[in-house]
N, C-alpha and C positions, 0 to 999 in steps of 0.2 A: 897845761893846768895840771898840777899834781894833787891827788886826793890825800889829805893829811890825816894823821892819826886822831887828832881832836875831832875832826869832821866825822870820821868813821865811828868814834865812840858816841858822838851825839846821836847818830842814827839808831843806837840802841834805845834811846828814850822814846822814840816813836813806837818801836816794837813793844816796849814795856807798857806804855799807856794803852795801846791796842789790846794787849793781853789782859790788862785789868778790866777793860770794858767788856770784852768777850767772856771773861770769867764770870762777871756779874750776870750776864745774860744766860750763861750756862747754868749757874747756880739757880737762877729763877726757874729755868726749864726743868731742872732735876727735881726741885721741890714740888713742882706741879705734876710731873709725870716722869718717874725714874727712867723708863725706857727711852723716852725722848731725850732725857738728860744724858744718857749714855751716848746717844747719837751726837748731841751737841758737844760733849766732852771729847769725843774722838776728833770732831771738827776743830775744837779749840787746840788740841795737841798738835794736829797737823799744821794749822795756821801759824801758831806761835813758833813751832820748830822751823817752818819755812822762813819766817821773818828773822829769827835768830841766825839761821844759816846764811842768809844774804848779808846781814850786818857783819857777821864774823868773816865772811869772804872779803868784804870791803876792808875790814881792819887788818887782815893778813896782808893784803895788797899794799895798803897804806904804810904798813910797817916794813915794807921791802921784801915781803915773802912772795911765794909763788901764787899763781892763779889756780886755786883749787876748784876744779870744774864742778864737783858735786856740791860744793858750797854755793858757788856763784850761779849755777844752773838749777839748783834745787828749790828755788822760791816757788815758781808756779806749779810744779808737780805736787807740791804740798798744800799751798794755800787754795788752789782751785777746788780740790775735793773738800778741804777743810771749811771754807766759807760756804760751799754748797750744803754741807751737812748742817751747819749752824742755821743757815737761812731756812732750810727745810724743816728742821726741828721747831723753830720759832713759828713757822707757818702753821704747823699742826697745833701748836699751843693756841694760836689765834682761833683755830677751828673749835677748840675746846670752849673758849669763852663765847663763841657764837652759838654754842650748843649744837654744832654740826656733828654728824656721825663720825666716829673715829675711823681712820683708815686701817683696814685689816692688815695690810702689808706696808708699814711705814717706810721700809727700806727699799721697796721696789723701785720707786722713781729715782732715787740717787744711784742705785745700781745700774739702771738703764742708761742714765746720763753718763756715768763713768765709763760704761761699756762703749757707748757711741763716741765719746771724746777720745777714749783710749784707742779705738780703731782709727780715728782720724789722725792721732799722733803717729801711730805706726805707719799708716799709709803715706803721710807726708814725709816722715823720716826715711822710709824706703825709697822715696822719689828724690831724696836729697834736698828737700825743702825745709822751711823753718818749722820744725816740729812743735815748737812752743806756742804757735798761734792758737790752736784749739784750747790750750790750757789758759792762755791769756784771756781769751774771749769768755771762757767759763768763769774764771775768777772775777772778771769785770761784771758779768751778768749777775753772779751770785752776790757780789758786794753791793751793787746798785739795788738789787731786789731786796736785800736785807735792810738797807737803810730806808728805802722807800716804804717798806712794810712797817718799820719802826716809826717813821714820820706819820704815816696814816693812822697807826694804832695810837700814838701819843695824842695827835690832834683830835682823833675820834673820841678820846676821853678828856678833851679840853685841857690837855697838858701842853699849852702853847709854847712855853719856854723849852721844855724837853724836846718837843718836836723840832723846834728851831735849832737846837744844838745838833741834832741829827742832820738837819738840812745843811747846816754849815759844813759838817763833815763830808756830806755827799758832794757839795759844791767844790770843796777843796780837792777831793779825789778826782773829780772830772777835770778841773783846771790843771792839776798836776799831770794827769794823763795827756792832756793837750800839750803841755810844756815839754814832755819827753820827745816830741817830734821836732823841737827847736834845739839846735846845738847850744850847749852851755859853754860860755867863754870865760867865766870868772869864778873864783872860789867864793866870792861874796854872794853871787847868785845861788850857788849850791847851798851855802849856809842859810840863805833866806828860804829856799825851798824846803830844806829839812826842818827848820824851826817852825815854819808854817804848818807842816805836816804834824809835827809834835804837838803843837797847840791844838790842831784839829782833833787829834786822837785823845788829847786831854778832855776836850769838850765832849767827845763821844763817850768817854768813861763817865763823866758827870751825868750825861743823858741816860746811860745804861743804869747807873745807880738810882736815879730818880724813877725811871720807868720800871726797873725790876722791883724796887720797893713797893711802888704803887700797885703793880700787878699781883704781887704776893699778898698784899693786904686785901685786895679785891677777891682773890681766889679763896682766901681763908673765910672771908665774909660769906662768900657763895656757899662754901661747905657748911658753915654754921646754919645758914638759911635752909639748906637741904635737909639737915638733921633735925631742925626745929619742928 
């Protein structure tokens, strides 16, 4: 089975929709708390860069070019810390709405996580093992945690449709992760997988737009009430 150029180009659509959705969440975070917005922005840059690198690596191969290692292997080293930072920034935003005390060192937890995961990557690599495993686990945990938090936050505010959009996205991610363990035998199946992922990320973007808009309105109303 040969990976075609049109198939490689289509993969960019998934990255673009994901970038739009994460940008909306980053914008919301920045407007509520600029310091947390900076954390989310860094996470956004890392995540989108990782996605674009992977899609570009596929495109180069599909066009008959070489296997560029730093493109094809750069996905998880970038999206693992990227999604972790976005998820952690949004968690702290939720704390703000719950009127919980702000964390004095908001970067402490991410730095500890990255240190532990980095040590695991180095240890496994030195032993000749699959060094990407800790990064894959971190990206999976961060992604699931991010979506689970968004689902809970949306449904907690009775935004049933928005929460359902996030739930669909989470379900697709879990199903696709399971499908990676099954050998792919046809271009048609790969097309189906990629199109489903693109639609899933489009729904995520719609959910992020609805959730971000609602939360910003609620935040501004909260500020007005405090000043009254």
